[in-house]
N, CA, C, O and CB atoms as a CASP TS submission, in Angstrom:
PFRMAT TS
TARGET T0000
AUTHOR 0000-0000-0000
METHOD Language model
MODEL 1
PARENT N/A
ATOM      1  N   MET     1      89.681 -84.400  69.162  1.00  0.00           N
ATOM      2  CA  MET     1      90.508 -84.678  68.053  1.00  0.00           C
ATOM      3  C   MET     1      89.162 -84.728  66.922  1.00  0.00           C
ATOM      4  O   MET     1      88.125 -85.389  66.975  1.00  0.00           O
ATOM      5  CB  MET     1      91.555 -86.223  68.277  1.00  0.00           C
ATOM      6  N   THR     2      89.579 -83.889  66.048  1.00  0.00           N
ATOM      7  CA  THR     2      88.635 -83.401  64.806  1.00  0.00           C
ATOM      8  C   THR     2      88.511 -84.938  63.978  1.00  0.00           C
ATOM      9  O   THR     2      89.243 -85.911  64.157  1.00  0.00           O
ATOM     10  CB  THR     2      89.513 -81.928  63.667  1.00  0.00           C
ATOM     11  N   LEU     3      87.479 -84.836  63.131  1.00  0.00           N
ATOM     12  CA  LEU     3      87.385 -85.878  62.088  1.00  0.00           C
ATOM     13  C   LEU     3      88.216 -85.911  60.842  1.00  0.00           C
ATOM     14  O   LEU     3      88.362 -86.866  60.079  1.00  0.00           O
ATOM     15  CB  LEU     3      86.146 -85.877  61.662  1.00  0.00           C
ATOM     16  N   ARG     4      88.854 -84.447  60.743  1.00  0.00           N
ATOM     17  CA  ARG     4      89.650 -84.415  59.852  1.00  0.00           C
ATOM     18  C   ARG     4      91.309 -84.920  60.172  1.00  0.00           C
ATOM     19  O   ARG     4      92.140 -85.350  59.373  1.00  0.00           O
ATOM     20  CB  ARG     4      89.460 -83.115  59.439  1.00  0.00           C
ATOM     21  N   ALA     5      91.432 -84.666  61.775  1.00  0.00           N
ATOM     22  CA  ALA     5      92.583 -85.139  62.505  1.00  0.00           C
ATOM     23  C   ALA     5      92.768 -86.616  62.457  1.00  0.00           C
ATOM     24  O   ALA     5      93.839 -87.187  62.249  1.00  0.00           O
ATOM     25  CB  ALA     5      92.494 -84.721  63.885  1.00  0.00           C
ATOM     26  N   MET     6      91.281 -87.333  62.731  1.00  0.00           N
ATOM     27  CA  MET     6      91.408 -88.620  62.768  1.00  0.00           C
ATOM     28  C   MET     6      91.574 -89.304  61.134  1.00  0.00           C
ATOM     29  O   MET     6      92.243 -90.311  60.900  1.00  0.00           O
ATOM     30  CB  MET     6      90.150 -89.105  63.599  1.00  0.00           C
ATOM     31  N   ARG     7      90.982 -88.693  60.328  1.00  0.00           N
ATOM     32  CA  ARG     7      91.301 -88.931  58.786  1.00  0.00           C
ATOM     33  C   ARG     7      92.552 -88.969  58.258  1.00  0.00           C
ATOM     34  O   ARG     7      92.930 -89.827  57.461  1.00  0.00           O
ATOM     35  CB  ARG     7      90.766 -88.021  58.029  1.00  0.00           C
ATOM     36  N   GLU     8      93.326 -87.906  58.747  1.00  0.00           N
ATOM     37  CA  GLU     8      94.630 -87.741  58.556  1.00  0.00           C
ATOM     38  C   GLU     8      95.752 -88.650  58.978  1.00  0.00           C
ATOM     39  O   GLU     8      96.724 -89.035  58.330  1.00  0.00           O
ATOM     40  CB  GLU     8      94.824 -86.710  59.017  1.00  0.00           C
ATOM     41  N   ARG     9      95.375 -88.912  60.270  1.00  0.00           N
ATOM     42  CA  ARG     9      96.192 -89.984  61.059  1.00  0.00           C
ATOM     43  C   ARG     9      95.929 -91.187  60.652  1.00  0.00           C
ATOM     44  O   ARG     9      96.801 -91.950  61.067  1.00  0.00           O
ATOM     45  CB  ARG     9      95.992 -90.016  62.464  1.00  0.00           C
ATOM     46  N   ALA    10      94.996 -91.813  59.923  1.00  0.00           N
ATOM     47  CA  ALA    10      94.712 -92.944  59.019  1.00  0.00           C
ATOM     48  C   ALA    10      95.324 -92.727  57.842  1.00  0.00           C
ATOM     49  O   ALA    10      95.140 -93.643  57.040  1.00  0.00           O
ATOM     50  CB  ALA    10      93.330 -93.186  58.775  1.00  0.00           C
ATOM     51  N   GLY    11      96.081 -91.713  57.403  1.00  0.00           N
ATOM     52  CA  GLY    11      96.617 -91.562  56.087  1.00  0.00           C
ATOM     53  C   GLY    11      95.656 -91.607  54.939  1.00  0.00           C
ATOM     54  O   GLY    11      96.020 -92.128  53.885  1.00  0.00           O
ATOM     55  N   LEU    12      94.386 -91.070  55.072  1.00  0.00           N
ATOM     56  CA  LEU    12      93.478 -91.272  54.131  1.00  0.00           C
ATOM     57  C   LEU    12      92.936 -89.665  53.397  1.00  0.00           C
ATOM     58  O   LEU    12      92.573 -88.759  54.148  1.00  0.00           O
ATOM     59  CB  LEU    12      92.287 -92.165  54.909  1.00  0.00           C
ATOM     60  N   SER    13      92.943 -89.548  52.410  1.00  0.00           N
ATOM     61  CA  SER    13      92.153 -88.364  51.605  1.00  0.00           C
ATOM     62  C   SER    13      90.701 -88.457  51.701  1.00  0.00           C
ATOM     63  O   SER    13      90.076 -89.512  51.590  1.00  0.00           O
ATOM     64  CB  SER    13      92.467 -88.366  50.052  1.00  0.00           C
ATOM     65  N   GLN    14      90.167 -87.252  51.922  1.00  0.00           N
ATOM     66  CA  GLN    14      88.627 -87.361  51.921  1.00  0.00           C
ATOM     67  C   GLN    14      88.070 -88.104  50.651  1.00  0.00           C
ATOM     68  O   GLN    14      86.901 -88.481  50.734  1.00  0.00           O
ATOM     69  CB  GLN    14      87.972 -85.883  51.976  1.00  0.00           C
ATOM     70  N   GLN    15      88.598 -88.304  49.749  1.00  0.00           N
ATOM     71  CA  GLN    15      88.268 -89.317  48.465  1.00  0.00           C
ATOM     72  C   GLN    15      88.583 -90.839  48.754  1.00  0.00           C
ATOM     73  O   GLN    15      87.992 -91.764  48.197  1.00  0.00           O
ATOM     74  CB  GLN    15      89.220 -88.890  47.101  1.00  0.00           C
ATOM     75  N   ASP    16      89.572 -90.984  49.680  1.00  0.00           N
ATOM     76  CA  ASP    16      89.800 -92.209  49.914  1.00  0.00           C
ATOM     77  C   ASP    16      88.834 -92.507  51.020  1.00  0.00           C
ATOM     78  O   ASP    16      88.166 -93.502  50.742  1.00  0.00           O
ATOM     79  CB  ASP    16      91.199 -92.465  50.177  1.00  0.00           C
ATOM     80  N   LEU    17      88.589 -92.071  51.977  1.00  0.00           N
ATOM     81  CA  LEU    17      87.547 -92.166  53.288  1.00  0.00           C
ATOM     82  C   LEU    17      86.155 -92.584  52.313  1.00  0.00           C
ATOM     83  O   LEU    17      85.475 -93.594  52.494  1.00  0.00           O
ATOM     84  CB  LEU    17      87.335 -90.338  54.383  1.00  0.00           C
ATOM     85  N   ARG    18      85.939 -91.616  51.316  1.00  0.00           N
ATOM     86  CA  ARG    18      84.451 -91.699  50.705  1.00  0.00           C
ATOM     87  C   ARG    18      84.271 -92.903  50.209  1.00  0.00           C
ATOM     88  O   ARG    18      83.299 -93.600  50.501  1.00  0.00           O
ATOM     89  CB  ARG    18      84.109 -90.730  49.592  1.00  0.00           C
ATOM     90  N   ALA    19      85.273 -93.280  49.345  1.00  0.00           N
ATOM     91  CA  ALA    19      85.528 -94.680  48.774  1.00  0.00           C
ATOM     92  C   ALA    19      85.302 -95.829  49.478  1.00  0.00           C
ATOM     93  O   ALA    19      84.559 -96.731  49.090  1.00  0.00           O
ATOM     94  CB  ALA    19      86.753 -94.824  48.424  1.00  0.00           C
ATOM     95  N   LYS    20      86.171 -95.825  50.923  1.00  0.00           N
ATOM     96  CA  LYS    20      85.994 -96.816  51.832  1.00  0.00           C
ATOM     97  C   LYS    20      84.643 -97.005  52.207  1.00  0.00           C
ATOM     98  O   LYS    20      84.148 -98.132  52.190  1.00  0.00           O
ATOM     99  CB  LYS    20      86.740 -96.599  52.906  1.00  0.00           C
ATOM    100  N   VAL    21      83.887 -95.815  52.607  1.00  0.00           N
ATOM    101  CA  VAL    21      82.724 -95.927  53.338  1.00  0.00           C
ATOM    102  C   VAL    21      81.451 -96.087  52.549  1.00  0.00           C
ATOM    103  O   VAL    21      80.308 -96.326  52.939  1.00  0.00           O
ATOM    104  CB  VAL    21      82.632 -94.828  54.155  1.00  0.00           C
ATOM    105  N   GLY    22      81.959 -95.885  51.289  1.00  0.00           N
ATOM    106  CA  GLY    22      80.796 -96.133  50.077  1.00  0.00           C
ATOM    107  C   GLY    22      79.616 -94.955  50.056  1.00  0.00           C
ATOM    108  O   GLY    22      78.422 -95.165  49.839  1.00  0.00           O
ATOM    109  N   ILE    23      80.224 -93.684  50.330  1.00  0.00           N
ATOM    110  CA  ILE    23      79.600 -92.402  50.218  1.00  0.00           C
ATOM    111  C   ILE    23      79.819 -92.064  48.828  1.00  0.00           C
ATOM    112  O   ILE    23      80.928 -92.119  48.296  1.00  0.00           O
ATOM    113  CB  ILE    23      80.142 -91.337  51.194  1.00  0.00           C
ATOM    114  N   ASN    24      78.419 -91.602  48.062  1.00  0.00           N
ATOM    115  CA  ASN    24      78.596 -91.123  46.851  1.00  0.00           C
ATOM    116  C   ASN    24      78.819 -89.572  46.590  1.00  0.00           C
ATOM    117  O   ASN    24      79.127 -89.137  45.480  1.00  0.00           O
ATOM    118  CB  ASN    24      77.555 -91.559  46.207  1.00  0.00           C
ATOM    119  N   SER    25      78.645 -88.825  47.649  1.00  0.00           N
ATOM    120  CA  SER    25      78.627 -87.626  47.518  1.00  0.00           C
ATOM    121  C   SER    25      79.988 -87.099  47.704  1.00  0.00           C
ATOM    122  O   SER    25      80.537 -87.536  48.716  1.00  0.00           O
ATOM    123  CB  SER    25      77.711 -87.128  48.300  1.00  0.00           C
ATOM    124  N   ILE    26      80.644 -86.317  47.032  1.00  0.00           N
ATOM    125  CA  ILE    26      82.132 -85.636  47.203  1.00  0.00           C
ATOM    126  C   ILE    26      81.970 -84.885  48.153  1.00  0.00           C
ATOM    127  O   ILE    26      82.830 -85.003  49.026  1.00  0.00           O
ATOM    128  CB  ILE    26      82.763 -84.814  46.071  1.00  0.00           C
ATOM    129  N   SER    27      81.154 -84.111  48.340  1.00  0.00           N
ATOM    130  CA  SER    27      81.034 -82.958  49.305  1.00  0.00           C
ATOM    131  C   SER    27      80.802 -83.688  50.782  1.00  0.00           C
ATOM    132  O   SER    27      81.268 -82.985  51.680  1.00  0.00           O
ATOM    133  CB  SER    27      79.688 -81.883  48.848  1.00  0.00           C
ATOM    134  N   TYR    28      80.242 -84.834  51.224  1.00  0.00           N
ATOM    135  CA  TYR    28      79.916 -85.174  52.473  1.00  0.00           C
ATOM    136  C   TYR    28      80.611 -85.261  53.312  1.00  0.00           C
ATOM    137  O   TYR    28      80.099 -85.146  54.426  1.00  0.00           O
ATOM    138  CB  TYR    28      79.458 -85.985  52.576  1.00  0.00           C
ATOM    139  N   PHE    29      82.028 -85.490  53.244  1.00  0.00           N
ATOM    140  CA  PHE    29      83.155 -85.348  54.330  1.00  0.00           C
ATOM    141  C   PHE    29      83.594 -83.866  54.404  1.00  0.00           C
ATOM    142  O   PHE    29      83.837 -83.353  55.496  1.00  0.00           O
ATOM    143  CB  PHE    29      84.490 -86.299  53.969  1.00  0.00           C
ATOM    144  N   TRP    30      83.695 -83.188  53.265  1.00  0.00           N
ATOM    145  CA  TRP    30      84.080 -81.838  53.489  1.00  0.00           C
ATOM    146  C   TRP    30      82.884 -80.990  54.435  1.00  0.00           C
ATOM    147  O   TRP    30      83.222 -79.966  55.030  1.00  0.00           O
ATOM    148  CB  TRP    30      84.312 -81.162  51.974  1.00  0.00           C
ATOM    149  N   ALA    31      81.742 -81.407  54.502  1.00  0.00           N
ATOM    150  CA  ALA    31      80.705 -80.570  55.109  1.00  0.00           C
ATOM    151  C   ALA    31      80.926 -81.234  56.551  1.00  0.00           C
ATOM    152  O   ALA    31      80.803 -80.442  57.486  1.00  0.00           O
ATOM    153  CB  ALA    31      79.057 -80.686  54.381  1.00  0.00           C
ATOM    154  N   LEU    32      81.208 -82.449  56.855  1.00  0.00           N
ATOM    155  CA  LEU    32      81.498 -83.011  58.147  1.00  0.00           C
ATOM    156  C   LEU    32      82.367 -82.311  58.822  1.00  0.00           C
ATOM    157  O   LEU    32      82.082 -81.721  59.864  1.00  0.00           O
ATOM    158  CB  LEU    32      81.941 -84.249  58.113  1.00  0.00           C
ATOM    159  N   GLU    33      83.603 -82.315  58.237  1.00  0.00           N
ATOM    160  CA  GLU    33      84.752 -81.781  58.573  1.00  0.00           C
ATOM    161  C   GLU    33      84.667 -80.252  58.901  1.00  0.00           C
ATOM    162  O   GLU    33      85.022 -79.798  59.988  1.00  0.00           O
ATOM    163  CB  GLU    33      85.647 -82.068  57.537  1.00  0.00           C
ATOM    164  N   ALA    34      84.181 -79.515  57.905  1.00  0.00           N
ATOM    165  CA  ALA    34      83.990 -78.082  57.915  1.00  0.00           C
ATOM    166  C   ALA    34      82.963 -77.547  59.285  1.00  0.00           C
ATOM    167  O   ALA    34      82.856 -76.352  59.559  1.00  0.00           O
ATOM    168  CB  ALA    34      83.296 -77.705  56.383  1.00  0.00           C
ATOM    169  N   TRP    35      82.332 -78.519  59.977  1.00  0.00           N
ATOM    170  CA  TRP    35      81.809 -78.362  61.162  1.00  0.00           C
ATOM    171  C   TRP    35      82.706 -77.658  62.122  1.00  0.00           C
ATOM    172  O   TRP    35      82.218 -76.661  62.653  1.00  0.00           O
ATOM    173  CB  TRP    35      81.425 -79.567  61.614  1.00  0.00           C
ATOM    174  N   ASP    36      83.945 -77.990  62.452  1.00  0.00           N
ATOM    175  CA  ASP    36      84.906 -77.342  63.278  1.00  0.00           C
ATOM    176  C   ASP    36      85.714 -76.129  62.626  1.00  0.00           C
ATOM    177  O   ASP    36      86.725 -75.586  63.071  1.00  0.00           O
ATOM    178  CB  ASP    36      85.847 -78.384  63.726  1.00  0.00           C
ATOM    179  N   SER    37      85.149 -75.901  61.692  1.00  0.00           N
ATOM    180  CA  SER    37      85.730 -74.306  60.954  1.00  0.00           C
ATOM    181  C   SER    37      85.434 -73.423  61.695  1.00  0.00           C
ATOM    182  O   SER    37      84.491 -73.658  62.451  1.00  0.00           O
ATOM    183  CB  SER    37      85.151 -73.753  59.561  1.00  0.00           C
ATOM    184  N   THR    38      86.120 -72.039  61.784  1.00  0.00           N
ATOM    185  CA  THR    38      85.932 -70.879  62.280  1.00  0.00           C
ATOM    186  C   THR    38      86.245 -70.031  61.283  1.00  0.00           C
ATOM    187  O   THR    38      87.357 -69.920  60.767  1.00  0.00           O
ATOM    188  CB  THR    38      86.575 -70.660  63.405  1.00  0.00           C
ATOM    189  N   PRO    39      84.893 -69.201  60.904  1.00  0.00           N
ATOM    190  CA  PRO    39      83.739 -69.277  60.835  1.00  0.00           C
ATOM    191  C   PRO    39      83.247 -70.538  60.417  1.00  0.00           C
ATOM    192  O   PRO    39      83.919 -71.049  59.522  1.00  0.00           O
ATOM    193  CB  PRO    39      83.381 -68.378  60.196  1.00  0.00           C
ATOM    194  N   ARG    40      82.091 -71.303  60.878  1.00  0.00           N
ATOM    195  CA  ARG    40      81.796 -72.314  60.404  1.00  0.00           C
ATOM    196  C   ARG    40      81.005 -71.951  59.048  1.00  0.00           C
ATOM    197  O   ARG    40      80.248 -70.983  59.125  1.00  0.00           O
ATOM    198  CB  ARG    40      81.157 -73.070  61.396  1.00  0.00           C
ATOM    199  N   PRO    41      81.082 -72.509  58.025  1.00  0.00           N
ATOM    200  CA  PRO    41      80.542 -72.411  56.736  1.00  0.00           C
ATOM    201  C   PRO    41      78.864 -72.901  56.755  1.00  0.00           C
ATOM    202  O   PRO    41      78.543 -73.783  57.551  1.00  0.00           O
ATOM    203  CB  PRO    41      81.509 -73.358  55.743  1.00  0.00           C
ATOM    204  N   LYS    42      77.989 -72.387  55.993  1.00  0.00           N
ATOM    205  CA  LYS    42      76.522 -72.366  56.136  1.00  0.00           C
ATOM    206  C   LYS    42      76.169 -74.004  55.763  1.00  0.00           C
ATOM    207  O   LYS    42      75.213 -74.592  56.271  1.00  0.00           O
ATOM    208  CB  LYS    42      75.749 -71.121  55.014  1.00  0.00           C
ATOM    209  N   ARG    43      77.147 -74.654  54.751  1.00  0.00           N
ATOM    210  CA  ARG    43      76.945 -76.057  54.496  1.00  0.00           C
ATOM    211  C   ARG    43      77.312 -76.953  55.560  1.00  0.00           C
ATOM    212  O   ARG    43      76.822 -78.081  55.504  1.00  0.00           O
ATOM    213  CB  ARG    43      77.635 -76.439  53.370  1.00  0.00           C
ATOM    214  N   ALA    44      78.161 -76.645  56.624  1.00  0.00           N
ATOM    215  CA  ALA    44      79.066 -77.547  57.567  1.00  0.00           C
ATOM    216  C   ALA    44      77.886 -78.290  58.092  1.00  0.00           C
ATOM    217  O   ALA    44      76.801 -77.714  58.162  1.00  0.00           O
ATOM    218  CB  ALA    44      80.085 -76.732  58.831  1.00  0.00           C
ATOM    219  N   ARG    45      78.039 -79.670  58.506  1.00  0.00           N
ATOM    220  CA  ARG    45      77.040 -80.172  58.974  1.00  0.00           C
ATOM    221  C   ARG    45      77.630 -81.054  60.362  1.00  0.00           C
ATOM    222  O   ARG    45      78.681 -81.680  60.227  1.00  0.00           O
ATOM    223  CB  ARG    45      76.318 -80.950  57.804  1.00  0.00           C
ATOM    224  N   ASP    46      77.159 -81.065  61.228  1.00  0.00           N
ATOM    225  CA  ASP    46      77.554 -81.938  62.771  1.00  0.00           C
ATOM    226  C   ASP    46      77.784 -83.305  62.320  1.00  0.00           C
ATOM    227  O   ASP    46      76.883 -83.967  61.805  1.00  0.00           O
ATOM    228  CB  ASP    46      76.196 -82.004  64.090  1.00  0.00           C
ATOM    229  N   PRO    47      78.737 -83.659  62.465  1.00  0.00           N
ATOM    230  CA  PRO    47      79.207 -85.022  62.312  1.00  0.00           C
ATOM    231  C   PRO    47      78.575 -85.954  63.615  1.00  0.00           C
ATOM    232  O   PRO    47      78.632 -87.183  63.628  1.00  0.00           O
ATOM    233  CB  PRO    47      80.933 -84.991  62.279  1.00  0.00           C
ATOM    234  N   HIS    48      78.149 -85.375  64.373  1.00  0.00           N
ATOM    235  CA  HIS    48      77.356 -86.038  65.432  1.00  0.00           C
ATOM    236  C   HIS    48      76.077 -86.666  65.100  1.00  0.00           C
ATOM    237  O   HIS    48      75.517 -87.523  65.783  1.00  0.00           O
ATOM    238  CB  HIS    48      77.082 -85.132  66.417  1.00  0.00           C
ATOM    239  N   THR    49      75.567 -86.062  63.750  1.00  0.00           N
ATOM    240  CA  THR    49      74.178 -86.457  63.218  1.00  0.00           C
ATOM    241  C   THR    49      74.429 -87.600  62.278  1.00  0.00           C
ATOM    242  O   THR    49      73.482 -87.953  61.575  1.00  0.00           O
ATOM    243  CB  THR    49      73.391 -85.223  62.441  1.00  0.00           C
ATOM    244  N   MET    50      75.752 -88.322  62.153  1.00  0.00           N
ATOM    245  CA  MET    50      75.797 -89.093  61.035  1.00  0.00           C
ATOM    246  C   MET    50      74.875 -90.251  61.361  1.00  0.00           C
ATOM    247  O   MET    50      74.674 -90.558  62.536  1.00  0.00           O
ATOM    248  CB  MET    50      77.221 -89.497  60.668  1.00  0.00           C
ATOM    249  N   ARG    51      74.350 -90.855  60.432  1.00  0.00           N
ATOM    250  CA  ARG    51      73.528 -92.287  60.889  1.00  0.00           C
ATOM    251  C   ARG    51      74.424 -93.196  61.461  1.00  0.00           C
ATOM    252  O   ARG    51      75.610 -93.065  61.158  1.00  0.00           O
ATOM    253  CB  ARG    51      72.812 -93.120  59.656  1.00  0.00           C
ATOM    254  N   LEU    52      74.090 -94.106  62.240  1.00  0.00           N
ATOM    255  CA  LEU    52      74.754 -95.028  63.046  1.00  0.00           C
ATOM    256  C   LEU    52      75.635 -96.152  62.007  1.00  0.00           C
ATOM    257  O   LEU    52      76.747 -96.602  62.282  1.00  0.00           O
ATOM    258  CB  LEU    52      73.570 -95.758  64.027  1.00  0.00           C
ATOM    259  N   ASP    53      74.881 -96.452  60.832  1.00  0.00           N
ATOM    260  CA  ASP    53      75.229 -97.465  59.953  1.00  0.00           C
ATOM    261  C   ASP    53      76.467 -96.638  59.449  1.00  0.00           C
ATOM    262  O   ASP    53      77.529 -97.205  59.707  1.00  0.00           O
ATOM    263  CB  ASP    53      74.036 -97.955  58.829  1.00  0.00           C
ATOM    264  N   THR    54      76.580 -95.548  58.854  1.00  0.00           N
ATOM    265  CA  THR    54      77.506 -94.641  58.383  1.00  0.00           C
ATOM    266  C   THR    54      78.621 -94.374  59.235  1.00  0.00           C
ATOM    267  O   THR    54      79.778 -94.565  58.862  1.00  0.00           O
ATOM    268  CB  THR    54      76.906 -93.506  58.099  1.00  0.00           C
ATOM    269  N   ALA    55      78.253 -93.844  60.609  1.00  0.00           N
ATOM    270  CA  ALA    55      79.374 -93.926  61.700  1.00  0.00           C
ATOM    271  C   ALA    55      80.149 -95.090  61.674  1.00  0.00           C
ATOM    272  O   ALA    55      81.379 -95.115  61.620  1.00  0.00           O
ATOM    273  CB  ALA    55      78.850 -93.853  63.058  1.00  0.00           C
ATOM    274  N   LYS    56      79.214 -96.288  61.725  1.00  0.00           N
ATOM    275  CA  LYS    56      80.089 -97.756  61.917  1.00  0.00           C
ATOM    276  C   LYS    56      81.048 -97.918  60.759  1.00  0.00           C
ATOM    277  O   LYS    56      82.157 -98.411  60.961  1.00  0.00           O
ATOM    278  CB  LYS    56      79.059 -99.200  61.915  1.00  0.00           C
ATOM    279  N   ARG    57      80.633 -97.487  59.431  1.00  0.00           N
ATOM    280  CA  ARG    57      81.743 -97.693  58.383  1.00  0.00           C
ATOM    281  C   ARG    57      82.844 -96.562  58.458  1.00  0.00           C
ATOM    282  O   ARG    57      83.955 -96.891  58.044  1.00  0.00           O
ATOM    283  CB  ARG    57      81.097 -97.700  56.884  1.00  0.00           C
ATOM    284  N   VAL    58      82.705 -95.444  58.869  1.00  0.00           N
ATOM    285  CA  VAL    58      83.707 -94.279  58.979  1.00  0.00           C
ATOM    286  C   VAL    58      84.288 -94.890  60.068  1.00  0.00           C
ATOM    287  O   VAL    58      85.390 -95.096  59.561  1.00  0.00           O
ATOM    288  CB  VAL    58      83.184 -92.689  59.203  1.00  0.00           C
ATOM    289  N   SER    59      84.385 -95.371  61.276  1.00  0.00           N
ATOM    290  CA  SER    59      84.835 -95.928  62.224  1.00  0.00           C
ATOM    291  C   SER    59      85.971 -97.301  61.778  1.00  0.00           C
ATOM    292  O   SER    59      87.152 -97.393  62.113  1.00  0.00           O
ATOM    293  CB  SER    59      83.573 -96.247  62.994  1.00  0.00           C
ATOM    294  N   GLU    60      85.344 -98.061  61.118  1.00  0.00           N
ATOM    295  CA  GLU    60      86.093 -99.041  60.531  1.00  0.00           C
ATOM    296  C   GLU    60      87.091 -98.601  59.587  1.00  0.00           C
ATOM    297  O   GLU    60      88.238 -98.995  59.798  1.00  0.00           O
ATOM    298  CB  GLU    60      85.289 -99.906  59.946  1.00  0.00           C
ATOM    299  N   ALA    61      86.845 -97.737  58.418  1.00  0.00           N
ATOM    300  CA  ALA    61      87.746 -97.185  57.643  1.00  0.00           C
ATOM    301  C   ALA    61      88.757 -96.443  58.243  1.00  0.00           C
ATOM    302  O   ALA    61      89.814 -96.405  57.614  1.00  0.00           O
ATOM    303  CB  ALA    61      87.183 -96.500  56.814  1.00  0.00           C
ATOM    304  N   LEU    62      88.699 -95.768  59.431  1.00  0.00           N
ATOM    305  CA  LEU    62      89.678 -95.099  60.131  1.00  0.00           C
ATOM    306  C   LEU    62      90.380 -96.010  61.047  1.00  0.00           C
ATOM    307  O   LEU    62      91.334 -95.574  61.691  1.00  0.00           O
ATOM    308  CB  LEU    62      89.127 -93.991  60.826  1.00  0.00           C
ATOM    309  N   GLY    63      89.966 -97.351  61.181  1.00  0.00           N
ATOM    310  CA  GLY    63      90.759 -98.044  62.407  1.00  0.00           C
ATOM    311  C   GLY    63      90.472 -97.840  63.743  1.00  0.00           C
ATOM    312  O   GLY    63      91.271 -98.245  64.589  1.00  0.00           O
ATOM    313  N   VAL    64      89.427 -97.258  64.073  1.00  0.00           N
ATOM    314  CA  VAL    64      89.099 -96.956  65.350  1.00  0.00           C
ATOM    315  C   VAL    64      87.810 -97.569  65.755  1.00  0.00           C
ATOM    316  O   VAL    64      87.121 -98.097  64.882  1.00  0.00           O
ATOM    317  CB  VAL    64      89.084 -95.572  65.513  1.00  0.00           C
ATOM    318  N   SER    65      87.359 -97.552  67.151  1.00  0.00           N
ATOM    319  CA  SER    65      86.039 -98.183  67.502  1.00  0.00           C
ATOM    320  C   SER    65      85.099 -97.086  67.303  1.00  0.00           C
ATOM    321  O   SER    65      85.506 -95.927  67.233  1.00  0.00           O
ATOM    322  CB  SER    65      85.948 -98.789  68.998  1.00  0.00           C
ATOM    323  N   LEU    66      83.948 -97.367  67.214  1.00  0.00           N
ATOM    324  CA  LEU    66      82.893 -96.605  67.244  1.00  0.00           C
ATOM    325  C   LEU    66      83.003 -95.540  68.296  1.00  0.00           C
ATOM    326  O   LEU    66      82.952 -94.362  67.943  1.00  0.00           O
ATOM    327  CB  LEU    66      81.785 -97.396  67.396  1.00  0.00           C
ATOM    328  N   ASP    67      83.146 -95.847  69.514  1.00  0.00           N
ATOM    329  CA  ASP    67      83.181 -95.133  70.889  1.00  0.00           C
ATOM    330  C   ASP    67      84.613 -94.086  70.812  1.00  0.00           C
ATOM    331  O   ASP    67      84.690 -93.019  71.421  1.00  0.00           O
ATOM    332  CB  ASP    67      83.298 -96.442  72.286  1.00  0.00           C
ATOM    333  N   GLU    68      85.649 -94.630  69.969  1.00  0.00           N
ATOM    334  CA  GLU    68      86.834 -93.847  69.796  1.00  0.00           C
ATOM    335  C   GLU    68      86.306 -92.729  68.697  1.00  0.00           C
ATOM    336  O   GLU    68      86.621 -91.546  68.826  1.00  0.00           O
ATOM    337  CB  GLU    68      88.181 -94.818  69.280  1.00  0.00           C
ATOM    338  N   LEU    69      85.642 -93.102  67.819  1.00  0.00           N
ATOM    339  CA  LEU    69      85.064 -92.031  66.995  1.00  0.00           C
ATOM    340  C   LEU    69      84.147 -91.142  67.503  1.00  0.00           C
ATOM    341  O   LEU    69      84.295 -89.975  67.140  1.00  0.00           O
ATOM    342  CB  LEU    69      84.487 -92.514  65.980  1.00  0.00           C
ATOM    343  N   TRP    70      83.238 -91.390  68.251  1.00  0.00           N
ATOM    344  CA  TRP    70      82.253 -90.334  68.973  1.00  0.00           C
ATOM    345  C   TRP    70      83.112 -89.644  70.104  1.00  0.00           C
ATOM    346  O   TRP    70      82.984 -88.435  70.296  1.00  0.00           O
ATOM    347  CB  TRP    70      80.823 -91.119  69.696  1.00  0.00           C
ATOM    348  N   ASP    71      83.930 -90.355  70.806  1.00  0.00           N
ATOM    349  CA  ASP    71      84.687 -89.365  71.842  1.00  0.00           C
ATOM    350  C   ASP    71      85.587 -88.466  71.136  1.00  0.00           C
ATOM    351  O   ASP    71      85.783 -87.346  71.608  1.00  0.00           O
ATOM    352  CB  ASP    71      85.580 -90.142  72.936  1.00  0.00           C
ATOM    353  N   GLY    72      86.199 -88.855  69.979  1.00  0.00           N
ATOM    354  CA  GLY    72      87.455 -87.849  69.390  1.00  0.00           C
ATOM    355  C   GLY    72      86.382 -86.617  68.581  1.00  0.00           C
ATOM    356  O   GLY    72      86.790 -85.469  68.404  1.00  0.00           O
ATOM    357  N   LEU    73      85.214 -86.993  68.215  1.00  0.00           N
ATOM    358  CA  LEU    73      84.361 -85.731  67.764  1.00  0.00           C
ATOM    359  C   LEU    73      83.958 -84.715  68.734  1.00  0.00           C
ATOM    360  O   LEU    73      83.446 -83.673  68.326  1.00  0.00           O
ATOM    361  CB  LEU    73      83.114 -86.152  67.192  1.00  0.00           C
ATOM    362  N   ASP    74      84.157 -84.940  70.084  1.00  0.00           N
ATOM    363  CA  ASP    74      83.742 -84.196  71.072  1.00  0.00           C
ATOM    364  C   ASP    74      84.619 -82.837  71.355  1.00  0.00           C
ATOM    365  O   ASP    74      84.300 -82.076  72.268  1.00  0.00           O
ATOM    366  CB  ASP    74      83.692 -85.081  72.188  1.00  0.00           C
TER
END
């Protein structure tokens, strides 16, 4: 499952997730979600490189455990 699929399953837009997590960058979640695109855009970021504290806030915002978040990204 992709980060985008998890976000959509939680009923959140990228802006909603950004606000819940406390990220100021508008393009941050776009870059993480773009990692699964084909062809991959140059500005895409591997979601596995999220800082642990950010990943924890993302998992809480999505209503999943940290393990479920990491497993879902594979």
